[in-house]
Each structure stands twice: as C-alpha cells, then as structure tokens.
One Martini backbone bead per residue (centre of mass of N, CA, C, O) as a GRO file, in nm:
protein
  489
    1MET     BB    1  -1.663  -0.236  -0.421
    2SER     BB    2  -1.719   0.076  -0.577
    3ASN     BB    3  -1.453   0.237  -0.557
    4LEU     BB    4  -1.367   0.283  -0.269
    5MET     BB    5  -1.311   0.534  -0.050
    6THR     BB    6  -1.051   0.622   0.129
    7THR     BB    7  -0.955   0.698   0.475
    8SER     BB    8  -0.766   0.963   0.647
    9PHE     BB    9  -0.604   1.083   0.951
   10THR     BB   10  -0.429   1.393   0.994
   11ALA     BB   11  -0.217   1.608   1.076
   12VAL     BB   12  -0.132   1.922   1.071
   13ASP     BB   13   0.027   2.032   0.746
   14LEU     BB   14   0.104   2.318   0.594
   15ASP     BB   15   0.347   2.235   0.401
   16ALA     BB   16   0.164   2.025   0.222
   17LEU     BB   17  -0.028   2.206   0.047
   18ALA     BB   18   0.132   2.302  -0.206
   19GLY     BB   19   0.193   1.984  -0.316
   20PHE     BB   20  -0.091   1.902  -0.358
   21GLU     BB   21  -0.266   1.660  -0.550
   22GLY     BB   22  -0.583   1.776  -0.633
   23ARG     BB   23  -0.825   1.824  -0.396
   24ILE     BB   24  -0.920   2.110  -0.196
   25ALA     BB   25  -1.074   2.154   0.126
   26LEU     BB   26  -1.245   2.418   0.286
   27VAL     BB   27  -1.352   2.539   0.606
   28VAL     BB   28  -1.608   2.799   0.609
   29ALA     BB   29  -1.757   3.043   0.749
   30SER     BB   30  -1.992   3.294   0.689
   31ASP     BB   31  -1.792   3.512   0.836
   32GLY     BB   32  -1.488   3.437   0.708
   33LYS     BB   33  -1.328   3.276   0.898
   34LEU     BB   34  -0.993   3.165   0.927
   35ASP     BB   35  -0.794   2.916   0.946
   36ALA     BB   36  -0.481   2.802   0.917
   37GLY     BB   37  -0.523   2.652   0.648
   38ALA     BB   38  -0.672   2.881   0.495
   39ARG     BB   39  -0.448   3.092   0.527
   40ARG     BB   40  -0.234   2.940   0.367
   41VAL     BB   41  -0.391   2.921   0.100
   42ASN     BB   42  -0.431   3.223   0.070
   43ARG     BB   43  -0.129   3.293   0.048
   44LEU     BB   44  -0.058   3.103  -0.194
   45THR     BB   45  -0.308   3.254  -0.371
   46LYS     BB   46  -0.299   3.566  -0.325
   47GLY     BB   47  -0.601   3.598  -0.184
   48ALA     BB   48  -0.844   3.427  -0.309
   49VAL     BB   49  -1.017   3.352  -0.064
   50ALA     BB   50  -1.075   3.640   0.036
   51ARG     BB   51  -1.219   3.735  -0.225
   52VAL     BB   52  -1.462   3.552  -0.200
   53ILE     BB   53  -1.562   3.674   0.066
   54GLU     BB   54  -1.568   3.980  -0.017
   55ALA     BB   55  -1.785   3.910  -0.254
   56GLY     BB   56  -2.019   3.731  -0.098
   57LYS     BB   57  -2.032   3.409  -0.152
   58LEU     BB   58  -2.096   3.335   0.177
   59LYS     BB   59  -2.331   3.500   0.233
   60ASP     BB   60  -2.582   3.339   0.391
   61ALA     BB   61  -2.490   3.058   0.371
   62LYS     BB   62  -2.552   2.734   0.347
   63ALA     BB   63  -2.509   2.430   0.403
   64GLY     BB   64  -2.328   2.312   0.103
   65LYS     BB   65  -2.188   2.538  -0.003
   66VAL     BB   66  -1.978   2.592  -0.300
   67VAL     BB   67  -1.652   2.723  -0.387
   68THR     BB   68  -1.451   2.730  -0.686
   69LEU     BB   69  -1.096   2.698  -0.750
   70ASN     BB   70  -0.935   2.673  -1.040
   71PHE     BB   71  -0.619   2.637  -1.080
   72PRO     BB   72  -0.439   2.750  -0.851
   73ALA     BB   73  -0.220   2.965  -0.772
   74GLY     BB   74   0.048   2.815  -0.577
   75LEU     BB   75  -0.064   2.527  -0.657
   76ALA     BB   76  -0.100   2.177  -0.736
   77ALA     BB   77  -0.382   2.190  -0.737
   78ILE     BB   78  -0.686   2.171  -0.925
   79ALA     BB   79  -0.849   2.258  -0.652
   80VAL     BB   80  -1.058   2.483  -0.454
   81ASP     BB   81  -1.288   2.412  -0.194
   82ILE     BB   82  -1.542   2.610  -0.047
   83LEU     BB   83  -1.690   2.545   0.261
   84CYS     BB   84  -1.994   2.596   0.417
   85LEU     BB   85  -1.934   2.607   0.780
   86ASP     BB   86  -1.969   2.589   1.087
   87CYS     BB   87  -1.792   2.515   1.373
   88ARG     BB   88  -2.090   2.404   1.511
   89PRO     BB   89  -2.241   2.171   1.375
   90ASN     BB   90  -2.449   1.959   1.269
   91ALA     BB   91  -2.445   1.653   1.129
   92LEU     BB   92  -2.614   1.711   0.869
   93ASP     BB   93  -2.457   1.964   0.778
   94ALA     BB   94  -2.183   1.827   0.758
   95ARG     BB   95  -2.264   1.622   0.540
   96LYS     BB   96  -2.351   1.825   0.329
   97ALA     BB   97  -2.077   1.958   0.292
   98GLY     BB   98  -1.923   1.700   0.218
   99ALA     BB   99  -2.100   1.626  -0.031
  100SER     BB  100  -2.017   1.870  -0.205
  101PHE     BB  101  -1.731   1.755  -0.233
  102GLY     BB  102  -1.777   1.457  -0.321
  103LYS     BB  103  -1.911   1.528  -0.598
  104LEU     BB  104  -1.615   1.640  -0.714
  105ILE     BB  105  -1.477   1.376  -0.688
  106GLY     BB  106  -1.263   1.182  -0.842
  107GLN     BB  107  -0.985   1.067  -0.916
  108GLY     BB  108  -0.785   1.001  -0.656
  109GLY     BB  109  -0.707   1.273  -0.464
  110ALA     BB  110  -0.805   1.417  -0.139
  111LEU     BB  111  -0.839   1.725   0.067
  112LEU     BB  112  -0.931   1.788   0.406
  113VAL     BB  113  -0.949   2.102   0.577
  114ALA     BB  114  -1.072   2.097   0.915
  115GLY     BB  115  -0.926   2.117   1.169
  116SER     BB  116  -1.147   2.189   1.460
  117ASN     BB  117  -1.396   2.067   1.375
  118ALA     BB  118  -1.655   1.902   1.543
  119LYS     BB  119  -1.750   1.747   1.243
  120THR     BB  120  -1.533   1.592   1.074
  121VAL     BB  121  -1.646   1.302   1.033
  122GLN     BB  122  -1.913   1.396   0.897
  123ILE     BB  123  -1.785   1.527   0.655
  124ALA     BB  124  -1.649   1.269   0.552
  125LEU     BB  125  -1.902   1.102   0.521
  126GLY     BB  126  -2.036   1.278   0.304
  127ALA     BB  127  -1.810   1.253   0.094
  128VAL     BB  128  -1.802   0.939   0.060
  129MET     BB  129  -2.099   0.892  -0.006
  130ARG     BB  130  -2.109   1.093  -0.264
  131ALA     BB  131  -1.860   0.949  -0.424
  132TYR     BB  132  -2.025   0.747  -0.538
  133ASP     BB  133  -1.970   0.489  -0.805
  134PHE     BB  134  -2.129   0.298  -1.056
  135ASN     BB  135  -1.877   0.111  -1.278
  136PRO     BB  136  -1.829  -0.211  -1.355
  137HIS     BB  137  -1.973  -0.179  -1.670
  138LYS     BB  138  -1.740   0.009  -1.754
  139THR     BB  139  -1.466   0.042  -1.991
  140SER     BB  140  -1.371   0.376  -1.946
  141VAL     BB  141  -1.268   0.358  -1.650
  142ASP     BB  142  -1.097   0.494  -1.396
  143ASP     BB  143  -0.928   0.275  -1.145
  144LYS     BB  144  -0.812   0.462  -0.960
  145ALA     BB  145  -0.740   0.518  -0.660
  146ARG     BB  146  -0.925   0.645  -0.380
  147ASN     BB  147  -0.864   0.934  -0.162
  148LEU     BB  148  -0.909   1.064   0.179
  149SER     BB  149  -0.766   1.338   0.338
  150VAL     BB  150  -0.767   1.439   0.688
  151MET     BB  151  -0.697   1.755   0.815
  152CYS     BB  152  -0.651   1.754   1.174
  153ALA     BB  153  -0.738   1.768   1.482
  154LYS     BB  154  -0.704   1.492   1.662
  155ALA     BB  155  -0.657   1.238   1.473
  156GLU     BB  156  -0.635   0.989   1.663
  157GLU     BB  157  -0.915   1.022   1.798
  158LEU     BB  158  -1.084   0.998   1.523
  159GLU     BB  159  -1.033   0.700   1.440
  160THR     BB  160  -1.254   0.565   1.609
  161GLU     BB  161  -1.494   0.711   1.473
  162ALA     BB  162  -1.406   0.620   1.181
  163ALA     BB  163  -1.479   0.321   1.202
  164THR     BB  164  -1.782   0.370   1.187
  165LEU     BB  165  -1.783   0.512   0.920
  166ARG     BB  166  -1.680   0.271   0.750
  167ALA     BB  167  -1.916   0.083   0.817
  168ILE     BB  168  -2.140   0.259   0.695
  169VAL     BB  169  -2.026   0.288   0.412
  170GLU     BB  170  -2.006  -0.014   0.339
  171GLY     BB  171  -2.303  -0.082   0.383
  172THR     BB  172  -2.419   0.124   0.182
  173HIS     BB  173  -2.256   0.036  -0.069
  174MET     BB  174  -2.363  -0.248  -0.079
  175THR     BB  175  -2.655  -0.175  -0.123
  176ARG     BB  176  -2.611  -0.018  -0.385
  177ASP     BB  177  -2.481  -0.240  -0.551
  178LEU     BB  178  -2.716  -0.441  -0.542
  179ILE     BB  179  -2.936  -0.249  -0.666
  180ASN     BB  180  -2.766  -0.173  -0.934
  181GLU     BB  181  -2.763  -0.446  -1.032
  182PRO     BB  182  -2.807  -0.655  -1.269
  183ALA     BB  183  -2.989  -0.952  -1.314
  184ASN     BB  184  -2.759  -1.112  -1.475
  185VAL     BB  185  -2.574  -1.088  -1.217
  186LEU     BB  186  -2.800  -1.075  -0.979
  187THR     BB  187  -2.864  -1.350  -0.876
  188THR     BB  188  -2.957  -1.560  -0.638
  189THR     BB  189  -2.675  -1.691  -0.622
  190GLU     BB  190  -2.497  -1.438  -0.613
  191PHE     BB  191  -2.621  -1.315  -0.365
  192ALA     BB  192  -2.555  -1.547  -0.170
  193ASP     BB  193  -2.248  -1.539  -0.214
  194ARG     BB  194  -2.202  -1.250  -0.101
  195LEU     BB  195  -2.307  -1.320   0.184
  196LYS     BB  196  -2.110  -1.552   0.250
  197GLU     BB  197  -1.851  -1.364   0.257
  198MET     BB  198  -1.930  -1.238   0.553
  199GLU     BB  199  -1.785  -1.446   0.737
  200SER     BB  200  -1.515  -1.278   0.759
  201LEU     BB  201  -1.671  -1.074   0.980
  202GLY     BB  202  -1.849  -1.293   1.179
  203LEU     BB  203  -2.071  -1.412   1.034
  204GLU     BB  204  -2.354  -1.620   1.019
  205VAL     BB  205  -2.411  -1.821   0.718
  206GLU     BB  206  -2.712  -1.926   0.557
  207VAL     BB  207  -2.835  -2.152   0.294
  208LEU     BB  208  -3.157  -2.199   0.176
  209GLU     BB  209  -3.293  -2.432  -0.013
  210GLU     BB  210  -3.558  -2.557  -0.179
  211ALA     BB  211  -3.586  -2.824  -0.028
  212GLU     BB  212  -3.604  -2.691   0.256
  213LEU     BB  213  -3.844  -2.502   0.195
  214LYS     BB  214  -4.044  -2.731   0.145
  215THR     BB  215  -4.019  -2.864   0.423
  216LEU     BB  216  -4.114  -2.592   0.573
  217GLY     BB  217  -4.361  -2.463   0.386
  218MET     BB  218  -4.282  -2.227   0.160
  219GLY     BB  219  -4.522  -2.161  -0.058
  220THR     BB  220  -4.524  -1.853  -0.120
  221LEU     BB  221  -4.232  -1.815  -0.199
  222LEU     BB  222  -4.209  -2.044  -0.418
  223CYS     BB  223  -4.431  -1.939  -0.617
  224VAL     BB  224  -4.273  -1.693  -0.726
  225GLY     BB  225  -4.012  -1.875  -0.845
  226GLN     BB  226  -4.136  -2.112  -1.039
  227GLY     BB  227  -4.089  -1.945  -1.328
  228SER     BB  228  -3.783  -1.981  -1.274
  229ASP     BB  229  -3.443  -2.078  -1.312
  230SER     BB  230  -3.400  -1.950  -1.048
  231PRO     BB  231  -3.333  -2.024  -0.737
  232SER     BB  232  -3.470  -2.034  -0.439
  233LYS     BB  233  -3.391  -1.839  -0.135
  234VAL     BB  234  -3.254  -1.840   0.204
  235VAL     BB  235  -3.087  -1.600   0.407
  236VAL     BB  236  -2.886  -1.634   0.708
  237MET     BB  237  -2.781  -1.371   0.939
  238GLN     BB  238  -2.555  -1.376   1.219
  239TRP     BB  239  -2.521  -1.154   1.503
  240LYS     BB  240  -2.311  -1.210   1.808
  241GLY     BB  241  -2.270  -0.932   2.029
  242GLY     BB  242  -2.421  -1.033   2.264
  243ALA     BB  243  -2.579  -1.199   2.480
  244PRO     BB  244  -2.651  -1.531   2.463
  245GLU     BB  245  -2.954  -1.496   2.599
  246ASP     BB  246  -3.030  -1.298   2.382
  247LYS     BB  247  -3.256  -1.196   2.181
  248PRO     BB  248  -3.314  -1.103   1.863
  249LEU     BB  249  -3.311  -0.899   1.606
  250ALA     BB  250  -3.522  -0.883   1.316
  251LEU     BB  251  -3.433  -0.883   0.967
  252VAL     BB  252  -3.643  -0.843   0.671
  253GLY     BB  253  -3.601  -0.922   0.312
  254LYS     BB  254  -3.677  -0.838  -0.004
  255GLY     BB  255  -3.552  -1.057  -0.296
  256VAL     BB  256  -3.631  -0.946  -0.598
  257VAL     BB  257  -3.419  -0.953  -0.865
  258PHE     BB  258  -3.682  -0.983  -1.057
  259ASP     BB  259  -3.986  -0.803  -1.188
  260THR     BB  260  -4.244  -0.878  -1.417
  261GLY     BB  261  -4.520  -0.995  -1.257
  262GLY     BB  262  -4.565  -1.224  -1.428
  263ILE     BB  263  -4.865  -1.297  -1.546
  264SER     BB  264  -4.898  -1.000  -1.430
  265LEU     BB  265  -4.780  -0.809  -1.641
  266LYS     BB  266  -4.590  -0.562  -1.692
  267PRO     BB  267  -4.510  -0.295  -1.830
  268GLY     BB  268  -4.245  -0.221  -2.030
  269ALA     BB  269  -4.225   0.050  -1.920
  270GLY     BB  270  -3.973   0.041  -1.669
  271MET     BB  271  -3.879  -0.259  -1.613
  272GLU     BB  272  -3.569  -0.209  -1.569
  273ASP     BB  273  -3.614  -0.118  -1.259
  274MET     BB  274  -3.662  -0.423  -1.134
  275THR     BB  275  -3.372  -0.462  -1.007
  276MET     BB  276  -3.477  -0.310  -0.721
  277ASP     BB  277  -3.669  -0.545  -0.580
  278MET     BB  278  -3.418  -0.607  -0.358
  279GLY     BB  279  -3.389  -0.369  -0.149
  280GLY     BB  280  -3.447  -0.497   0.127
  281ALA     BB  281  -3.213  -0.702   0.115
  282GLY     BB  282  -2.994  -0.488   0.077
  283VAL     BB  283  -3.028  -0.349   0.352
  284VAL     BB  284  -2.985  -0.588   0.536
  285SER     BB  285  -2.698  -0.647   0.436
  286GLY     BB  286  -2.573  -0.369   0.512
  287VAL     BB  287  -2.632  -0.380   0.812
  288MET     BB  288  -2.474  -0.639   0.878
  289ARG     BB  289  -2.202  -0.524   0.794
  290THR     BB  290  -2.190  -0.289   0.990
  291LEU     BB  291  -2.217  -0.447   1.257
  292ALA     BB  292  -1.964  -0.621   1.214
  293MET     BB  293  -1.747  -0.397   1.167
  294ARG     BB  294  -1.822  -0.250   1.461
  295GLY     BB  295  -1.907  -0.453   1.685
  296ALA     BB  296  -2.185  -0.502   1.784
  297LYS     BB  297  -2.368  -0.511   2.107
  298ALA     BB  298  -2.561  -0.733   1.947
  299ASN     BB  299  -2.846  -0.920   1.846
  300VAL     BB  300  -2.865  -1.009   1.494
  301VAL     BB  301  -3.100  -1.100   1.234
  302GLY     BB  302  -3.073  -1.176   0.883
  303LEU     BB  303  -3.338  -1.205   0.634
  304VAL     BB  304  -3.358  -1.342   0.294
  305GLY     BB  305  -3.565  -1.346   0.004
  306LEU     BB  306  -3.478  -1.525  -0.297
  307VAL     BB  307  -3.614  -1.420  -0.612
  308GLU     BB  308  -3.792  -1.477  -0.931
  309ASN     BB  309  -4.035  -1.305  -1.140
  310MET     BB  310  -4.175  -1.523  -1.383
  311PRO     BB  311  -4.294  -1.615  -1.690
  312SER     BB  312  -4.451  -1.942  -1.732
  313GLY     BB  313  -4.565  -2.268  -1.740
  314ASN     BB  314  -4.486  -2.262  -1.403
  315ALA     BB  315  -4.639  -2.033  -1.311
  316VAL     BB  316  -4.813  -1.852  -1.122
  317ARG     BB  317  -5.164  -1.789  -1.089
  318PRO     BB  318  -5.440  -1.645  -1.114
  319GLY     BB  319  -5.635  -1.819  -0.857
  320ASP     BB  320  -5.445  -1.940  -0.687
  321VAL     BB  321  -5.380  -2.166  -0.406
  322ILE     BB  322  -5.177  -2.101  -0.118
  323THR     BB  323  -4.950  -2.232   0.125
  324SER     BB  324  -4.820  -2.143   0.410
  325MET     BB  325  -4.615  -2.189   0.676
  326LYS     BB  326  -4.844  -2.125   0.882
  327GLY     BB  327  -5.123  -2.241   0.700
  328ASP     BB  328  -5.228  -2.034   0.534
  329THR     BB  329  -5.439  -1.921   0.278
  330VAL     BB  330  -5.382  -1.798  -0.069
  331GLU     BB  331  -5.523  -1.585  -0.298
  332VAL     BB  332  -5.414  -1.521  -0.620
  333ILE     BB  333  -5.480  -1.227  -0.796
  334ASN     BB  334  -5.175  -1.104  -0.813
  335THR     BB  335  -4.845  -1.166  -0.922
  336ASP     BB  336  -4.740  -0.859  -0.853
  337ALA     BB  337  -4.801  -0.940  -0.538
  338GLU     BB  338  -4.512  -1.090  -0.423
  339GLY     BB  339  -4.358  -0.979  -0.173
  340ARG     BB  340  -4.556  -1.079   0.053
  341LEU     BB  341  -4.507  -1.384  -0.011
  342VAL     BB  342  -4.214  -1.381   0.079
  343LEU     BB  343  -4.223  -1.248   0.364
  344CYS     BB  344  -4.425  -1.425   0.529
  345ASP     BB  345  -4.240  -1.676   0.550
  346VAL     BB  346  -3.986  -1.542   0.674
  347MET     BB  347  -4.125  -1.425   0.923
  348TRP     BB  348  -4.222  -1.692   1.042
  349TYR     BB  349  -3.946  -1.825   1.063
  350ALA     BB  350  -3.814  -1.614   1.250
  351GLN     BB  351  -4.011  -1.668   1.490
  352GLU     BB  352  -3.981  -1.976   1.523
  353ARG     BB  353  -3.660  -1.977   1.561
  354PHE     BB  354  -3.586  -1.682   1.733
  355GLU     BB  355  -3.771  -1.512   1.905
  356PRO     BB  356  -3.789  -1.209   1.875
  357VAL     BB  357  -3.792  -0.881   2.012
  358GLY     BB  358  -3.801  -0.800   1.703
  359MET     BB  359  -3.949  -0.686   1.378
  360ILE     BB  360  -3.810  -0.598   1.050
  361ASP     BB  361  -3.941  -0.505   0.741
  362LEU     BB  362  -3.827  -0.487   0.391
  363ALA     BB  363  -3.978  -0.313   0.096
  364THR     BB  364  -4.054  -0.291  -0.246
  365LEU     BB  365  -4.393  -0.306  -0.252
  366THR     BB  366  -4.537  -0.017  -0.346
  367GLY     BB  367  -4.670   0.233  -0.547
  368ALA     BB  368  -4.859   0.370  -0.336
  369ILE     BB  369  -4.634   0.503  -0.159
  370ILE     BB  370  -4.552   0.708  -0.377
  371VAL     BB  371  -4.818   0.856  -0.397
  372GLY     BB  372  -4.817   0.942  -0.089
  373LEU     BB  373  -4.470   1.011  -0.041
  374GLY     BB  374  -4.284   0.962  -0.253
  375HIS     BB  375  -3.914   1.028  -0.223
  376GLU     BB  376  -3.887   1.116   0.100
  377ASN     BB  377  -4.054   0.861   0.218
  378ALA     BB  378  -4.112   0.606   0.416
  379GLY     BB  379  -4.320   0.355   0.510
  380VAL     BB  380  -4.474   0.316   0.841
  381PHE     BB  381  -4.552   0.009   1.011
  382SER     BB  382  -4.722  -0.072   1.331
  383ASN     BB  383  -4.774  -0.255   1.662
  384ASP     BB  384  -4.542  -0.060   1.808
  385ASP     BB  385  -4.465   0.233   1.957
  386ALA     BB  386  -4.178   0.204   2.070
  387LEU     BB  387  -4.036   0.098   1.816
  388CYS     BB  388  -4.135   0.311   1.618
  389ASN     BB  389  -4.025   0.565   1.765
  390ALA     BB  390  -3.730   0.475   1.759
  391PHE     BB  391  -3.705   0.472   1.454
  392LEU     BB  392  -3.793   0.763   1.389
  393LYS     BB  393  -3.562   0.889   1.549
  394ALA     BB  394  -3.329   0.760   1.389
  395ALA     BB  395  -3.407   0.868   1.109
  396GLU     BB  396  -3.390   1.169   1.181
  397ALA     BB  397  -3.091   1.170   1.274
  398GLU     BB  398  -3.003   1.057   0.966
  399GLY     BB  399  -3.193   1.181   0.733
  400GLU     BB  400  -3.431   0.957   0.702
  401GLY     BB  401  -3.720   0.926   0.561
  402ALA     BB  402  -4.022   0.892   0.774
  403TRP     BB  403  -4.371   0.759   0.781
  404ARG     BB  404  -4.655   0.708   0.945
  405MET     BB  405  -4.899   0.455   0.910
  406PRO     BB  406  -5.191   0.292   0.892
  407LEU     BB  407  -5.401   0.069   1.079
  408GLY     BB  408  -5.687  -0.171   1.027
  409GLN     BB  409  -5.975  -0.351   0.999
  410ALA     BB  410  -6.087  -0.232   0.736
  411TYR     BB  411  -5.837  -0.314   0.573
  412ASP     BB  412  -5.837  -0.618   0.636
  413ASP     BB  413  -6.119  -0.681   0.505
  414MET     BB  414  -6.005  -0.646   0.201
  415LEU     BB  415  -5.878  -0.964   0.215
  416LYS     BB  416  -6.114  -1.121   0.154
  417SER     BB  417  -6.206  -1.456   0.069
  418ARG     BB  418  -6.402  -1.702  -0.082
  419ILE     BB  419  -6.162  -1.961  -0.093
  420ALA     BB  420  -5.982  -1.830   0.134
  421ASP     BB  421  -5.823  -1.667   0.391
  422MET     BB  422  -5.689  -1.487   0.154
  423LYS     BB  423  -5.575  -1.222  -0.019
  424ASN     BB  424  -5.302  -1.046  -0.188
  425ILE     BB  425  -5.526  -0.824  -0.231
  426GLY     BB  426  -5.748  -0.515  -0.180
  427GLY     BB  427  -5.701  -0.318  -0.403
  428ARG     BB  428  -5.655   0.013  -0.491
  429ALA     BB  429  -5.715   0.104  -0.222
  430ALA     BB  430  -5.477   0.130   0.005
  431GLY     BB  431  -5.228  -0.055  -0.091
  432SER     BB  432  -5.010  -0.023   0.137
  433VAL     BB  433  -5.197  -0.107   0.376
  434THR     BB  434  -5.292  -0.390   0.282
  435ALA     BB  435  -5.007  -0.503   0.269
  436ALA     BB  436  -4.953  -0.471   0.573
  437GLN     BB  437  -5.194  -0.642   0.666
  438PHE     BB  438  -5.095  -0.901   0.548
  439LEU     BB  439  -4.835  -0.920   0.720
  440GLN     BB  440  -4.970  -0.909   1.007
  441ARG     BB  441  -5.084  -1.207   0.986
  442PHE     BB  442  -4.753  -1.294   1.039
  443VAL     BB  443  -4.777  -1.176   1.333
  444LYS     BB  444  -4.723  -1.213   1.642
  445ASP     BB  445  -4.854  -1.082   1.926
  446ALA     BB  446  -4.553  -1.070   2.079
  447THR     BB  447  -4.444  -0.904   1.821
  448PRO     BB  448  -4.261  -0.656   1.747
  449TRP     BB  449  -4.345  -0.439   1.455
  450ILE     BB  450  -4.206  -0.349   1.128
  451HIS     BB  451  -4.301  -0.184   0.823
  452LEU     BB  452  -4.104  -0.110   0.523
  453ASP     BB  453  -4.179   0.104   0.258
  454ILE     BB  454  -3.917   0.156  -0.007
  455ALA     BB  455  -4.003   0.232  -0.305
  456GLY     BB  456  -3.927   0.560  -0.296
  457VAL     BB  457  -3.603   0.530  -0.163
  458ALA     BB  458  -3.404   0.313  -0.289
  459SER     BB  459  -3.459   0.445  -0.586
  460VAL     BB  460  -3.357   0.724  -0.795
  461LYS     BB  461  -3.377   0.994  -1.050
  462SER     BB  462  -3.249   1.182  -0.832
  463GLU     BB  463  -3.046   1.332  -0.644
  464THR     BB  464  -2.905   1.337  -0.335
  465ILE     BB  465  -2.715   1.438  -0.087
  466LEU     BB  466  -2.561   1.126  -0.062
  467ALA     BB  467  -2.660   1.059  -0.370
  468PRO     BB  468  -2.687   0.947  -0.662
  469VAL     BB  469  -2.825   0.819  -0.907
  470GLY     BB  470  -3.018   0.571  -0.764
  471ALA     BB  471  -2.900   0.416  -0.519
  472THR     BB  472  -2.907   0.506  -0.161
  473GLY     BB  473  -2.922   0.324   0.118
  474TRP     BB  474  -3.165   0.332   0.265
  475GLY     BB  475  -3.152   0.243   0.631
  476VAL     BB  476  -2.872   0.181   0.741
  477MET     BB  477  -2.842   0.417   0.943
  478ALA     BB  478  -3.108   0.384   1.102
  479LEU     BB  479  -3.070   0.086   1.195
  480ASN     BB  480  -2.802   0.125   1.333
  481ARG     BB  481  -2.911   0.333   1.536
  482LEU     BB  482  -3.125   0.156   1.665
  483VAL     BB  483  -2.935  -0.055   1.778
  484GLN     BB  484  -2.766   0.142   1.945
  485ASP     BB  485  -3.006   0.269   2.120
  486MET     BB  486  -3.186  -0.006   2.199
  487PHE     BB  487  -2.950  -0.265   2.220
  488GLU     BB  488  -2.669  -0.117   2.350
  489ALA     BB  489  -2.730   0.072   2.606
   0.00000   0.00000   0.00000
C-alpha cells in the first residue's frame, strides 16, 4: 500500500493534548458548543478556539468546512483544525468532515479528538481515505510512517467497527494503487503476482496462462493481447465465506494494463492516461481484498482478464473475425473497442464454471459514458431489476454516483454484421449502450447481471471528496455494501 495511514482508537486523555506533536482535529457543531476535548484545547490556546466561533467562522457552515489555527500557542501541535460537524451526523457528512482533515495530514502523526460523536468511525474513514498519496516513484518523499490516533468515548467498542473500516480502506487503496501504477511497472505478470499475494488473506487465487486460455477457447480475449509481448492472463480469486452449497456472486473486471487502441491507434494526446484502462480489474481486486479482510459471510468469486492492447505485426486487425469461448463469432471493426472482447470471454467462463447467483462486470469501457454522465456517475446497465436496485441503493448509501442506463432490441440490432454473428461496435450513436448490448449477448438467460461502465469515475483530473487527483477507488465501498446487504443478511 502507498504509505497507508494506520489508525488506532484510544480513550479520552485530556492531559495528553498539550504535548501532542502533529495535527490535532476538533469536532465542533455549527452552534459552537464545545465538548471536553475542545474545551481543554481552547483553554490551552488562551481561548483561540472560542474566538474562531465568536467570529462566526462556523456559522451556518456545512459539514466538511475546516478552520485551521497554525502553530497554536500553548500546544506542541503544528496546527489545530476545527471541523464543523453536528453531534449526530449522517455517515456521508461524517466522512466529508473527516476528509477535510485527512487532506491536510502530511507525514507523521495526527490526532482526531472526536469525543462522543455518533459517527466517529466514519469521520476516521473519511480522513484516512482522503490522506491517500501515491508516491512510490518519487525520490524525494518523506517515507516516515503516518498514523491517526482517534481519541474518543467507548474506544474499545469502536475497534470492532474499525476493523471493517480498515478492510474498506485497504481495498480502496489497493484499487487506487493498481490504477495509478504506470504500465511499465504494472505488467500483466506483475498484476497477477500482486493478486496471488492475497492468498495470505484466505483467498484462493488461480492464474490461467495463455496455453490454458487457448484450450478454453477464449479467442476474443486472446486476440486483444496478441500484439503485445506481455502474456495475457485470467486471474480467478475465490472467497468462500458462505455456506459450501451456496453459489457465488461473480465479479468480472476488465484488466487492459495499457491501451494504445491497437491497430486502430488512439491519438497521442492523452494516451498516457490509458494506464487506467485496467480500472475494472482494479476494483474487483480491491473488493476481494476487503471481503477477505473483514471475513465476509458470503461466497464471492472475482475474475479479471489481464491483457495489453498494442499494435504490432501480430496484432488483431480491423476486419478480422474472431471466435469467442461461447462459440459466437465477432467481426472486429475497431481494435480500440477491446474491453468488451476481454470481458465477454471471462463472463462466459464465470457462468460455465461457477453458475453464479448474479454477475457484475466492471470496465472503463467507453468514452461515450463520460459524454453522457460526466465524472459524477458510473453507467449502470442490467437485465434484473432486483439486483440493479440493490446495487443502486448500496451505491447511494456509500456516496458513489451511479445512474441506470437503458437496454433494448433497437440498440442490439446496431451490432449486426454482414459476415459474422456480430460486430464489436455499433457506431457512434449510443456507444455505451451498444457496448452493454454486446456484453449482454454473453449473459445466460438465468443469470442476473449488471454492467458498470466506470470510464468517468475510475480516475479523475480533479479531486473528489475522498480522493486526490487520480484513481478514486470508486466501487469498492458500493460493492462491499451490496454483498453485505444482499448476500450476508
């Protein structure tokens, strides 16, 4: 993990405040009422906290507003951050307030004086999520360990809830690390090796190599990677936390570690961002880590197709006809519409082998979804209202934007090919919808299915509430919540 911030929950110790070195955060409601910890800091700073409130700095402030006192007299701390948050906030407001603090935390220690706030763990979650910093390739970074101490009431009781917090943070940070990594580091082999390491958490991890993929008939997946020196792979991660007889939920991720577009070469400007084209596989990996770390009482299998899409004398060409594992033939019109070719084989394999109770695929699949939804929402396509509504509810609860998009026969008809069973693109209009229609052709009638097009939310150019610029980790919290609500209840 990229300098992951550790967290600990301790009992309120007012005498420790004066000598703490680092940043101290106080949680203060907009009415200005101070708890015991804030009153002690106010006394030590000769009334500085009260003066901030009397000056109206927190009046009518929304959750997430922070006022900072730098190098406060009477304390060893480098700063006191006053967070505006009501005593009984909702979870999302609590995370937002914590994130405002986390954004300010540098190296070393930080102290959150939360008192008896009802959402203390959520405040800490926001702080640790936002404190993320991807810096393994910088040579001048201070690598001093970072830690957040949370001074609160009922600290021992909160430790159980905090275990889930740590699982979510580690899963999200893993997803961010994978998406942020440059392609010369995160090759298909390196990706598979990192997933194999999660066997230490109790996951069963298999790596299917090219020879086995050929035997299975995964022609569409293999054609995407045939122009690259990096071998194509499929990694299967099983978490067996439910009853042995229960069929698993299947999560399937697109893992194109770099996408040049192949022979249908992308424009040079912005191509450096295509290191994030394995975002779907990154989310699946992070979710599986979270489920294993918190010991989820459900059966879930995560499958990721790892390839690199490069132009070469051996690359797949526009006009080629490829046979999928299902047996359907695909006329490749555009080699830059490669993600669906990867996913369709892995989806079919997942259904053939595991007969899942439901299947959710994730992919940075189309630029069209960004045109339609921007960077606020992922596109959600589904053949099953119950599963789809459960996911939308989970995403809303976790503050991860998601919006349902249509499917229909008219869109499917746009994929008709003159020489094969289908084309891999349907034209410029409704590009994200026809991509979903392509994938639906590889979903069995009895399989509840969701397709998540995360091209607009996986990695962003401006910071979000819980993440700096770059990879967001979108989807880890929502899918973890879905498993919790729908398969563990």
